[in-house]
Every structure is written in structure tokens, then in C-alpha cells.
C-alpha positions as CSV (number, residue, x, y, z in Angstrom):
1,X,53.4,15.0,-2.8
2,X,51.0,15.6,-5.7
3,X,47.4,16.1,-4.8
4,X,46.1,13.1,-6.8
5,X,48.5,10.8,-4.9
6,X,47.2,12.0,-1.5
7,X,43.6,11.6,-2.6
8,X,44.3,8.1,-4.0
9,X,46.0,7.1,-0.7
10,X,43.1,8.4,1.3
11,X,40.6,6.6,-0.9
12,X,42.5,3.3,-0.7
13,X,42.8,3.7,3.1
14,X,39.1,4.3,3.5
15,X,38.3,1.3,1.3
16,X,40.6,-0.9,3.3
17,X,38.8,0.2,6.5
18,X,35.5,-0.6,4.9
19,X,36.8,-4.0,3.9
20,X,37.9,-4.7,7.4
21,X,34.5,-3.7,8.7
22,X,32.8,-5.9,6.1
23,X,34.6,-9.1,7.2
24,X,35.0,-8.4,10.9
25,X,31.5,-9.4,12.0
26,X,32.0,-12.9,10.6
27,X,34.5,-13.6,13.4
28,X,31.8,-12.9,16.0
29,X,29.9,-16.1,15.8
30,X,27.0,-15.1,18.0
31,X,26.4,-12.0,15.9
32,X,26.5,-13.8,12.6
33,X,24.2,-16.6,13.6
34,X,21.5,-14.1,14.3
35,X,21.7,-12.5,10.8
36,X,19.7,-13.3,7.6
37,X,23.0,-14.3,6.0
38,X,22.7,-17.6,7.8
39,X,19.5,-18.4,6.0
40,X,21.0,-17.2,2.7
41,X,24.0,-19.6,3.1
42,X,21.7,-22.4,4.4
43,X,19.6,-22.2,1.2
44,X,22.7,-22.6,-0.8
45,X,23.7,-25.6,1.3
46,X,20.4,-27.3,0.8
47,X,20.5,-26.7,-2.9
48,X,24.0,-28.0,-3.1
49,X,23.1,-31.1,-1.2
50,X,20.3,-31.7,-3.7
51,X,22.4,-31.0,-6.8
52,X,25.9,-32.2,-5.9
53,X,26.1,-33.7,-2.4
54,X,29.9,-34.0,-2.6
55,X,30.4,-30.2,-2.9
56,X,28.5,-29.2,0.3
57,X,30.7,-28.6,3.4
58,X,28.0,-30.2,5.6
59,X,26.0,-33.4,5.3
60,X,22.2,-33.2,5.4
61,X,21.9,-34.4,9.0
62,X,24.5,-31.9,10.3
63,X,22.8,-29.1,8.3
64,X,19.4,-29.9,9.7
65,X,20.8,-29.9,13.3
66,X,22.7,-26.6,12.9
67,X,20.4,-24.6,10.7
68,X,16.9,-25.9,10.7
69,X,15.0,-24.3,7.8
70,X,12.0,-25.7,6.0
71,X,12.3,-24.7,2.3
72,X,9.4,-26.7,0.8
73,X,6.5,-26.4,3.1
74,X,3.8,-23.8,3.6
75,X,4.2,-24.4,7.3
76,X,7.6,-22.6,7.2
77,X,6.0,-19.3,8.1
78,X,8.4,-16.5,8.9
79,X,11.3,-18.9,8.4
80,X,10.4,-19.4,4.8
81,X,12.9,-18.3,2.1
82,X,11.1,-15.5,0.3
83,X,13.5,-14.5,-2.4
84,X,13.5,-15.6,-6.1
85,X,15.7,-18.5,-7.3
86,X,17.9,-16.0,-9.2
87,X,19.4,-15.2,-5.8
88,X,19.6,-18.8,-4.9
89,X,22.3,-19.4,-7.6
90,X,24.5,-16.9,-5.8
91,X,23.8,-18.7,-2.5
92,X,24.9,-22.0,-4.0
93,X,28.2,-20.5,-5.0
94,X,28.9,-19.0,-1.6
95,X,27.8,-22.2,0.1
96,X,30.8,-23.9,-1.3
97,X,32.7,-22.2,1.6
98,X,32.2,-22.6,5.3
99,X,29.8,-20.1,6.8
100,X,32.2,-17.5,8.2
101,X,34.5,-17.7,5.2
102,X,31.6,-17.3,2.8
103,X,30.4,-14.3,4.8
104,X,33.7,-12.6,4.5
105,X,34.0,-13.4,0.8
106,X,30.5,-12.2,0.1
107,X,30.9,-8.9,1.9
108,X,34.3,-8.1,0.6
109,X,33.3,-9.1,-2.9
110,X,30.1,-7.0,-2.8
111,X,32.0,-4.0,-1.6
112,X,34.8,-4.2,-4.2
113,X,32.3,-4.9,-7.0
114,X,30.1,-2.0,-5.9
115,X,33.1,0.3,-5.9
116,X,34.1,-0.9,-9.4
117,X,30.6,-0.4,-10.8
118,X,30.2,3.1,-9.3
119,X,33.6,4.2,-10.7
120,X,32.6,2.8,-14.1
121,X,29.4,4.8,-13.8
122,X,31.4,8.1,-13.4
123,X,31.2,8.6,-9.6
124,X,34.3,10.2,-8.1
125,X,36.1,8.6,-5.1
126,X,34.7,11.1,-2.5
127,X,31.1,10.4,-3.5
128,X,31.7,6.7,-3.9
129,X,33.3,6.3,-0.5
130,X,30.8,8.5,1.2
131,X,28.0,6.4,-0.2
132,X,29.5,3.1,0.7
133,X,30.5,4.3,4.1
134,X,26.9,5.6,4.8
135,X,24.9,4.2,7.7
136,X,22.6,2.2,5.4
137,X,25.5,0.4,3.8
138,X,27.2,-0.3,7.1
139,X,24.0,-2.0,8.3
140,X,23.9,-4.0,5.1
141,X,27.5,-5.1,5.4
142,X,27.1,-6.0,9.1
143,X,24.2,-8.3,8.3
144,X,25.6,-9.8,5.1
145,X,22.7,-8.3,3.1
146,X,22.4,-7.6,-0.6
147,X,22.0,-3.8,-0.2
148,X,25.6,-3.0,-1.1
149,X,25.7,-4.7,-4.4
150,X,22.1,-4.0,-5.5
151,X,22.3,-0.3,-4.5
152,X,25.4,0.0,-6.7
153,X,23.7,-1.7,-9.6
154,X,20.7,0.6,-9.4
155,X,22.7,3.8,-9.2
156,X,25.1,2.6,-12.0
157,X,22.1,1.7,-14.2
158,X,20.6,5.1,-13.8
159,X,23.9,7.0,-14.1
160,X,24.7,5.4,-17.5
161,X,21.3,4.8,-19.0
162,X,21.7,7.4,-21.7
163,X,25.4,7.3,-22.6
164,X,26.1,3.6,-22.1
165,X,22.9,1.6,-22.4
166,X,24.7,-1.8,-22.7
167,X,26.4,-1.3,-19.3
168,X,23.3,0.2,-17.8
169,X,21.2,-2.6,-19.1
170,X,23.4,-5.3,-17.6
171,X,23.3,-3.5,-14.2
172,X,19.5,-3.2,-14.5
173,X,19.2,-6.9,-15.4
174,X,21.3,-7.7,-12.3
175,X,18.5,-6.3,-10.1
176,X,16.6,-9.5,-10.9
177,X,18.4,-10.9,-7.9
178,X,15.9,-8.9,-5.8
179,X,13.4,-7.4,-8.1
180,X,11.6,-5.0,-5.8
181,X,14.7,-2.8,-5.7
182,X,14.3,-2.2,-9.5
183,X,10.6,-1.5,-9.7
184,X,11.2,2.1,-10.5
185,X,12.8,1.1,-13.8
186,X,9.4,0.2,-15.0
187,X,8.9,3.9,-15.7
188,X,12.2,4.3,-17.6
189,X,12.8,1.2,-19.7
190,X,9.9,1.7,-22.2
191,X,11.4,5.1,-23.1
192,X,14.8,3.5,-23.9
193,X,14.3,0.4,-26.0
194,X,18.0,-0.6,-26.2
195,X,18.3,-0.4,-22.4
196,X,15.1,-2.3,-22.1
197,X,16.4,-5.1,-24.4
198,X,19.7,-5.5,-22.6
199,X,18.2,-5.5,-19.2
200,X,15.6,-8.1,-20.2
201,X,18.4,-10.3,-21.6
202,X,20.4,-9.9,-18.4
203,X,17.5,-10.9,-16.2
204,X,16.6,-13.8,-18.6
205,X,20.2,-15.0,-18.3
206,X,19.9,-15.1,-14.5
207,X,16.6,-17.0,-14.7
208,X,18.1,-19.5,-17.1
209,X,21.1,-20.0,-14.9
210,X,18.8,-20.7,-11.9
211,X,16.9,-23.3,-14.0
212,X,20.2,-25.0,-15.0
213,X,21.5,-25.1,-11.5
214,X,18.3,-25.7,-9.5
215,X,15.7,-27.0,-11.9
216,X,12.0,-25.8,-11.8
217,X,11.3,-26.9,-8.2
218,X,12.5,-23.7,-6.5
219,X,10.5,-21.6,-9.0
220,X,7.4,-23.6,-8.2
221,X,8.2,-23.0,-4.5
222,X,8.6,-19.3,-5.1
223,X,5.3,-18.8,-6.8
224,X,3.3,-21.3,-4.8
225,X,4.6,-20.8,-1.3
226,X,7.1,-17.9,-0.9
227,X,5.0,-15.2,-2.5
228,X,1.8,-15.9,-0.5
229,X,4.0,-16.4,2.6
230,X,5.6,-13.0,2.1
231,X,2.2,-11.4,1.7
232,X,1.0,-13.1,4.8
233,X,4.0,-11.9,6.8
234,X,3.7,-8.2,5.9
235,X,-0.1,-8.4,6.4
236,X,0.3,-9.7,9.9
237,X,-0.2,-7.6,13.1
238,X,1.7,-4.3,13.2
239,X,5.2,-4.6,14.6
240,X,5.6,-8.3,13.9
241,X,8.5,-8.1,11.4
242,X,11.0,-5.4,12.4
243,X,8.6,-2.6,11.5
244,X,10.9,0.1,12.8
245,X,13.3,-0.9,10.0
246,X,10.7,-0.8,7.3
247,X,10.8,1.8,4.5
248,X,7.5,1.2,2.7
249,X,4.3,3.3,2.6
250,X,2.3,0.1,3.3
251,X,4.0,-0.5,6.6
252,X,3.9,3.2,7.6
253,X,0.1,3.2,6.9
254,X,-0.3,0.1,9.0
255,X,1.5,1.8,11.9
256,X,-1.2,4.6,11.8
257,X,-3.9,2.0,12.1
258,X,-4.9,1.6,8.5
259,X,-6.5,-1.8,7.7
260,X,-5.1,-4.0,5.0
261,X,-7.3,-2.8,2.1
262,X,-6.6,0.9,2.9
263,X,-2.9,0.3,3.3
264,X,-2.6,-1.5,0.0
265,X,-4.6,1.3,-1.7
266,X,-2.3,4.0,-0.3
267,X,0.8,1.9,-1.3
268,X,-0.6,1.5,-4.8
269,X,-1.6,5.1,-5.3
270,X,1.8,6.3,-4.0
271,X,3.7,3.9,-6.3
272,X,1.6,5.0,-9.3
273,X,2.3,8.7,-8.7
274,X,6.0,8.0,-8.1
275,X,6.3,6.1,-11.4
276,X,4.5,8.9,-13.3
277,X,6.9,11.5,-11.9
278,X,9.9,9.3,-12.7
279,X,8.6,8.8,-16.3
280,X,8.1,12.6,-16.7
281,X,11.6,13.3,-15.4
282,X,13.2,10.9,-17.9
283,X,11.3,12.4,-20.8
284,X,13.3,15.6,-20.5
285,X,16.6,15.2,-22.3
286,X,17.9,18.5,-20.8
287,X,17.4,17.4,-17.2
288,X,20.5,17.4,-15.0
289,X,21.4,13.7,-15.0
290,X,22.6,13.6,-11.4
291,X,19.5,15.4,-10.0
292,X,17.4,13.0,-12.1
293,X,19.3,10.0,-10.7
294,X,18.8,11.1,-7.1
295,X,15.1,12.0,-7.8
296,X,14.5,8.5,-9.2
297,X,16.3,6.7,-6.4
298,X,14.3,8.7,-3.8
299,X,11.0,7.9,-5.5
300,X,11.9,4.3,-5.9
301,X,11.5,3.9,-2.1
302,X,7.9,4.9,-2.5
303,X,7.3,2.2,-5.2
304,X,8.5,-0.7,-3.1
305,X,5.8,-2.4,-1.0
306,X,8.4,-4.4,1.0
307,X,11.9,-3.3,2.1
308,X,14.1,-2.4,5.0
309,X,16.8,0.2,5.8
310,X,19.6,-2.2,4.7
311,X,18.2,-1.9,1.2
312,X,18.8,1.8,1.2
313,X,22.5,1.8,0.1
314,X,21.4,3.2,-3.3
315,X,19.5,6.0,-1.5
316,X,22.6,6.8,0.6
317,X,24.8,6.9,-2.6
318,X,22.3,9.2,-4.3
319,X,22.3,11.6,-1.3
320,X,26.1,11.6,-1.4
321,X,25.9,12.6,-5.1
322,X,23.6,15.5,-4.3
323,X,25.8,16.6,-1.3
324,X,28.7,16.8,-3.7
325,X,26.9,18.3,-6.8
326,X,23.7,19.9,-5.4
327,X,23.3,23.6,-4.4
328,X,25.6,24.6,-1.5
329,X,22.7,25.9,0.5
330,X,21.0,22.4,0.4
331,X,24.1,20.4,1.3
332,X,23.3,20.2,5.0
333,X,19.8,18.9,4.1
334,X,21.3,16.2,1.8
335,X,23.7,15.2,4.6
336,X,20.7,14.7,6.9
337,X,19.0,12.6,4.3
338,X,22.2,10.5,4.0
339,X,22.2,10.0,7.8
340,X,18.5,9.1,7.8
341,X,19.1,6.3,5.3
342,X,20.4,4.3,8.2
343,X,19.0,5.8,11.4
344,X,15.3,6.5,10.8
345,X,14.6,3.5,13.0
346,X,15.6,5.6,15.9
347,X,12.8,8.1,14.9
348,X,10.4,5.2,14.7
349,X,11.3,4.1,18.2
350,X,10.6,7.6,19.4
351,X,7.5,8.4,17.4
352,X,6.0,4.9,17.1
353,X,5.8,5.1,13.3
354,X,8.3,4.3,10.5
355,X,8.8,7.7,8.7
356,X,11.3,6.8,6.0
357,X,8.8,7.2,3.2
358,X,8.4,10.8,4.3
359,X,12.2,11.2,4.2
360,X,12.3,9.8,0.7
361,X,9.5,12.1,-0.5
362,X,11.3,15.1,1.0
363,X,14.6,14.1,-0.7
364,X,12.8,13.7,-4.0
365,X,11.4,17.2,-3.7
366,X,14.8,18.6,-2.8
367,X,16.6,17.1,-5.8
368,X,13.8,17.3,-8.4
369,X,15.0,18.2,-11.9
370,X,13.6,21.1,-13.8
371,X,10.4,20.2,-15.7
372,X,10.4,19.6,-19.4
373,X,9.5,22.9,-21.1
374,X,6.9,21.2,-23.3
375,X,5.2,19.8,-20.2
376,X,5.5,23.0,-18.2
377,X,3.5,24.8,-20.8
378,X,0.5,22.6,-20.0
379,X,0.0,24.1,-16.6
380,X,1.7,27.5,-16.9
381,X,-0.7,30.4,-16.3
382,X,-0.8,33.0,-19.1
383,X,0.7,36.4,-18.2
384,X,-1.7,39.1,-17.2
385,X,-2.1,41.9,-19.8
């Protein structure tokens, strides 16, 4: 049998196994009802009831009994829906289906779309499947999270930014579904105006769609209630919100006893340094594109003030890229980084501190691209004569 046929058969088999994993947890009702996906689906139900009551599977009274969620009151506290209305439009579409069916459709659709995007971005099947079968993505799929789709969008945008700016811009615009995952692009877009224009148009299209489907009310809610509530949640006592799953410098600083002002200063300084390093890496046209991609994804972790391990699918894919294309001597190290994308919470349980920002910084150092020669001359010491 030809080699390519064997590889294709293996790739399809692994993808089928991932699809089975992605939909299996929906059958376990007790598991699913404890996941964030229930809130996601519930938001869609509420919005459907407001916009088109006949389309919602449940009536308002049944919905309130089964999934109590206060969407429009500051008293909602940790149960408040904290994400932008751009994501709500997707929730409305999935809420057309019953809960378990929508969970299966969402996970399977996210996985297939992620695979298609990454193939279009030039990733081979071994790297693609290693990334999507990584521990971070398995956590994302099990909880019905957005990490699978948004991680693929981020990696695809970075992989094609120079050669296919239209495709890359659409991928970057799609990150408006959960903007904190795309904050690192702030350092790249001004250097590539066509990419910037397309990504801005894509994000604007998602905003416009949300206004058409939902009106201005959810946007008012997002800025008036959701934003301050999110800040209040992460500023609460250490350990209140699954801190062992956190990946931000802010939460790591809080775990070491830093007060709110100091933690925010450390987060801001780290993010600024990371953005400067990303901008410098993308100024060098001769930089290896895959190392630059992994370098950018690693530093993007340090830019985000709020995020969890299930948002690290993109990091896992980037480490799979480096495992495949990096120096052979460093491949075991990239494999460890790939594992850490889903299991650093175990280290937090043992050490008492979330350490993923340190993992991301070490990964960025390991895959750093060569500096631009014009910049290197600025700090190179003259030779002794």
C-alpha cells in the first residue's frame, strides 16, 4: 500500500477518534450540566426567546427552572455572562438545538473547522493532529469551550499573515468572538496594513451581525455590567475562580501575595514587553515563519490578563509545530511544553502557584527567531583590535 494512503488512513482514524471524544461527553448528562457550555447555550436560549420565541426549544418558565441565569442584573455575580455579544450570535444558532445535540454539533463542528483551517494554513496532518489531540484541546472539547476553534484561528492567522493576508485577516477577525486571545495581534497588524484592514472588516461584520440579531441591549450589558463584573471576579480573593487553571501573569502574581495594584502593574509590564518582542520579531522578513509563529503564540499568553488552560489549544498546536520543525535536540523540550499546555494545573496543586506564564516564557525563549540584523547591530559589541 502506498505510503500516502497509510498516512491518510491514520489521519482519518485519529480524527474520527477525536470526533468521538468530542461528542461523547454530551451523553453524560451530569458532566455536561457542570460545564460552562450550559451557560453558553442558555444565553442563546434567552436571546432566542427575546428575538423569536417560536424558535426556542424551551419556553421561558421551563428555561428559568432548568438553567437559572441572570443576564441583565449586576447582582448576577459569578454567574454573569462575561463574553461579548459577538459570541452570543453563535450561542443563538446552537440554541436552536436541544442542549446535548447542540453540544455534539458545536464540538464536532469546531474540530472539523479547526482541522480545515490548519490544513489551509499549511500544517501537515501529523502536526495538525498532534495539536488537536493535545491535552489543552482535549480539556477544551470536554467542556464545550471555544479553545479549539479560536486556537486554530490564531495559528492560521499567524501562519498565513505574509503570503495570504485575506485568509489571515478573516481568521484574525474571527478572534473578535473572544478578543483576549487575539491581543498579541496588536503588535503585528500595524505592520501589515492589508491584514489589518481585512481583520478589522471581519470583526466589524461580527459586531454588525450581533446588532442585527440581538440589538444594542447586550452590548450595553457587556460594557455596563459584564466588564466590571469580570474585573471584580478576577480581583477577588486568591483561589476563588479555578486559579489552578489560570494562565495569566496577573493571577500568578496574586498567588504569591501581590496586591491588586502590584499584580496589575506586573501584568501590564509583562504584556508591554511581550508586545514589543513580537513586533520586533515580525519586523524581520528573513525570520523563520514557523519559529516566529510559535514565538508569538507563546508570548500571547503573557499578554492576556484573563484566561485558562482550555484556551491554550493554540499554544499546543504551536509546540507541535516546533516539535516537528525545531532542532532535534530541543524536541523533548517542546514535547514537555505541549504536555504542560494541559497539565500545569497539577503543578499548581503541588506548588500552590499557577506557573504556566513561566512555561510560556520558556517556550518563547526556546523558539525565538534570529534577530533582525539591522536591530542586532544596535547592541552588538565592537570587536577588540
